[in-house]
C-alpha positions in Angstrom: 216.2 37.3 170.5 216.1 34.1 168.5 217.9 34.2 165.1 216.6 32.7 161.9 219.4 30.0 161.8 220.2 27.2 164.2 223.4 25.2 164.3 222.9 21.4 164.9 224.9 18.3 164.8 224.4 15.8 162.0 225.8 12.5 160.7 226.7 12.7 157.0 226.7 9.4 155.1 228.5 9.2 151.8 229.9 6.1 150.0 228.9 3.9 152.9 230.9 6.0 155.4 229.7 8.2 158.2 231.1 11.6 159.2 229.8 13.7 162.2 229.8 17.4 161.6 227.8 20.6 162.2 225.0 22.0 160.0 222.8 25.1 159.8 219.0 24.7 159.7 216.1 27.2 159.6 214.6 28.0 163.0 210.9 27.3 163.4 208.9 28.8 166.2 205.3 29.5 166.9 204.0 33.1 167.0 200.6 34.0 168.3 199.0 37.3 167.2 196.5 38.6 169.7 194.2 41.6 169.1 193.0 42.8 172.4 191.9 39.8 174.3 191.3 37.7 171.1 193.8 35.3 169.5 193.7 36.1 165.8 196.1 33.4 164.6 199.0 31.1 165.6 201.5 30.6 162.8 204.7 28.6 162.6 207.3 31.1 161.4 211.0 31.9 161.3 211.8 34.5 164.0 212.8 37.8 162.6 210.9 40.7 161.1 207.9 39.9 163.3 206.6 43.4 163.1 206.5 43.2 159.3 204.7 39.8 159.6 202.0 41.3 161.9 201.4 44.3 159.6 201.4 42.2 156.5 199.1 39.5 157.9 196.5 41.9 159.3 196.4 43.8 156.0 196.2 40.7 153.7 193.6 39.1 155.9 191.4 42.1 155.7 191.6 43.0 159.4 193.0 46.4 158.6 193.2 48.5 155.5 196.4 50.3 156.3 199.1 50.4 158.9 197.7 53.6 160.4 194.9 51.4 161.9 197.5 49.7 164.2 198.1 51.8 167.3 200.6 49.5 168.9 202.3 46.1 168.7 204.2 44.8 171.8 205.5 41.5 173.0 203.7 39.6 175.8 206.6 38.3 178.0 204.4 36.6 180.5 202.9 34.4 177.8 206.1 33.6 176.0 207.5 30.1 176.2 210.4 28.2 174.7 208.0 26.9 172.0 206.4 30.2 171.0 206.1 33.9 171.2 203.1 36.2 171.6 202.5 39.7 170.2 199.7 41.9 171.4 198.1 44.3 168.8 196.1 47.3 169.7 194.0 48.7 166.9 193.2 52.4 166.6 189.6 51.9 165.5 186.6 52.4 167.7 185.3 49.5 169.8 186.8 46.1 170.5 188.0 43.7 167.8 185.2 41.2 166.9 187.1 38.0 166.2 183.9 36.0 165.5 182.7 38.6 162.9 186.1 38.5 161.1 186.3 34.8 161.0 182.8 34.5 159.5 183.8 36.9 156.7 187.3 35.5 156.1 188.2 33.1 153.3 189.4 29.6 154.3 192.7 28.5 152.9 193.6 25.2 151.2 194.6 23.6 154.5 191.0 23.5 155.8 189.0 23.2 152.6 187.7 25.8 150.2 184.8 26.3 147.8 186.2 28.0 144.7 183.2 30.0 143.5 182.2 31.1 147.0 185.7 32.0 148.0 186.4 34.0 144.8 183.2 35.9 145.2 184.1 36.6 148.9 187.6 37.8 148.0 186.3 40.2 145.3 183.6 41.5 147.5 186.3 42.6 149.9 189.1 43.5 147.4 187.9 44.7 144.0 189.9 44.2 140.8 193.0 46.3 140.2 192.3 48.8 137.5 194.9 50.3 135.1 197.7 47.9 135.8 201.0 48.9 134.3 202.9 47.1 131.6 205.8 44.8 132.4 208.8 44.1 130.2 209.7 40.5 129.6 213.4 41.2 130.1 212.6 42.6 133.6 210.7 39.5 134.5 213.5 37.3 133.3 216.0 39.1 135.5 214.0 38.6 138.8 214.9 35.0 139.8 218.7 35.7 139.9 218.2 38.9 141.9 215.9 37.2 144.4 218.2 34.2 144.7 221.2 36.5 145.4 219.4 38.2 148.3 218.4 34.9 150.0 221.0 34.8 152.8 218.9 32.5 155.0 218.4 30.0 152.1 222.1 30.1 151.3 222.9 29.1 154.9 220.2 26.5 155.4 218.5 25.5 152.1 215.2 25.6 154.0 213.6 29.0 153.7 211.1 30.4 151.2 211.6 34.0 149.9 209.3 36.8 148.8 210.6 39.9 147.0 209.0 43.2 146.2 210.4 44.6 142.9 209.7 47.8 141.1 208.3 47.5 137.6 211.8 48.4 136.4 213.2 45.3 138.2 214.7 47.0 141.3 214.6 44.9 144.4 213.0 47.0 147.1 212.6 44.4 149.9 213.1 40.7 150.4 211.9 38.6 153.3 212.5 34.9 154.1 210.6 32.5 156.2 210.0 28.8 156.7 206.4 29.4 155.6 205.9 30.8 152.1 202.8 32.8 153.2 204.7 34.3 156.1 207.4 35.4 153.7 204.8 37.2 151.6 203.2 38.8 154.7 206.7 40.0 155.9 207.6 41.5 152.5 204.2 43.3 152.3 204.4 44.5 155.9 207.9 45.8 155.3 206.4 48.4 152.9 204.0 49.8 155.4 205.8 53.1 155.6 205.4 53.7 151.9 202.5 51.5 150.7 202.3 53.4 147.4 205.3 51.3 146.2 203.0 48.2 146.1 200.7 49.8 143.6 203.4 49.5 140.9 205.2 46.5 142.2 206.0 42.9 141.2 205.7 40.2 143.9 208.2 37.4 143.3 208.1 34.2 145.3 210.5 31.3 145.4 208.0 28.6 145.2 204.5 28.1 143.8 201.5 30.5 143.8 198.5 29.2 145.7 195.2 30.8 146.0 196.2 32.3 149.4 199.3 34.0 148.0 197.3 35.4 145.1 194.8 36.7 147.6 197.4 38.4 149.7 198.8 40.1 146.6 195.3 41.3 145.6 194.7 42.6 149.2 197.9 44.6 149.0 196.9 45.9 145.6 200.0 44.4 143.9 199.4 44.3 140.1 201.8 41.5 139.2 202.8 38.2 140.8 205.7 36.0 139.6 206.8 32.6 140.8 209.6 30.1 140.2 207.2 27.3 140.3 203.5 26.7 139.2 200.4 28.6 140.0 197.3 26.7 141.2 194.0 26.8 139.2 192.3 29.0 141.8 195.3 31.4 141.8 194.9 31.8 138.0 191.2 32.4 138.3 191.7 34.9 141.1 194.4 36.8 139.1 192.3 36.9 136.0 189.3 38.3 137.9 191.5 40.6 139.9 193.2 42.2 136.9 196.6 41.0 137.8 199.6 39.7 135.8 200.4 36.2 136.9 203.7 34.5 135.8 204.7 31.0 136.6 207.8 28.8 136.0 209.9 32.0 135.9 213.4 30.5 135.4 216.4 30.9 133.2 215.2 30.5 129.6 211.6 31.6 129.8 208.3 31.7 131.7 204.6 31.2 131.4 202.1 34.0 131.5 198.7 32.8 132.9 196.9 36.1 133.4 197.4 39.6 132.1 199.4 38.5 129.1 198.3 41.6 127.1 200.3 43.7 129.6 203.6 41.8 129.2 205.8 43.4 126.6 208.9 42.0 124.8 211.7 44.4 125.5 211.2 48.0 124.6 209.6 47.4 121.2 206.0 47.8 122.6 205.0 44.5 121.0 202.7 42.4 123.2 204.5 39.2 124.3 202.2 36.2 124.7 203.3 32.9 126.1 204.2 31.5 122.7 206.6 34.5 122.1 208.3 34.0 125.5 208.5 30.2 125.6 209.3 28.7 122.2 211.1 25.8 123.9 207.9 24.7 125.6 205.5 25.2 122.8 203.4 22.3 121.5 203.5 20.9 118.0 201.0 23.5 116.8 202.9 26.4 118.2 200.6 26.8 121.2 202.0 26.9 124.7 201.7 23.7 126.7 200.5 23.5 130.2 204.0 24.1 131.5 207.7 23.3 130.9 208.4 19.8 129.9 210.6 19.2 133.0 208.5 19.4 136.1 211.3 18.7 138.6 211.1 21.1 141.6 214.0 23.5 142.0 216.8 22.2 144.2 216.2 23.2 147.8 219.8 24.0 148.4 223.0 24.5 146.4 225.3 23.9 149.3 227.7 21.1 148.8 227.9 18.6 151.6 231.3 18.2 153.0 
């Protein structure tokens, strides 16, 4: 079984001098998910928690509506190579899986082009808006980055893995998953909750990078009412969250955050007062007291905090 971390040799240059040593990097390997005789997808992922990945992917892509629709997942040793693994999925539904029908009804991601209005309409036709979303306290949101970072063992070792965490509304970390692909990390975290999917209905999804349309779509498909990110959301992610009735928080870091959707459901502490972006981010407010498009410093978070020898 391949682990998530690989040890490699490297040359470290510093001050004009070279030193050869060992380093740890994130493992990347292909995984093909087959449903019956059809290949549903091939994804580049970090090995580990593959069953979570399969359940999360099939749910967030609309192939299944619950884990009970999966009868069996098993490896396919005869198709496995050094470059990739294959998992065979048997669905419990009647009749064979129609890959062509699913692909016609699925939504294209940013890697292959997307039409905003058409895609948003398609998503909401499949996954309606979330009603009655719960309130979230600003102090809880502010506590999430440190908790997620402390649980990122793979990132600590390699500096090269994305993370997705499922938190309760009170800020309790229920599950964290890491992967070289940010979408895979989200699928793994969602899939890890398959035995108790009700926890997602009152959860906060926290991701270590940005929020794209696809990540917002996955959260909506899993019926997660709140999404938070260390970095920025895209315009389509904001549109989808607003139409989907979700809270969307970006630039969640020490010192503040931006609320892009569901701001009326973010509360300051226990006072019950609604906390809008201007209340939470005085340091990034414009001259007229209105929140700017984002924090003044747009530098991406450091990919690793390890000190080079």
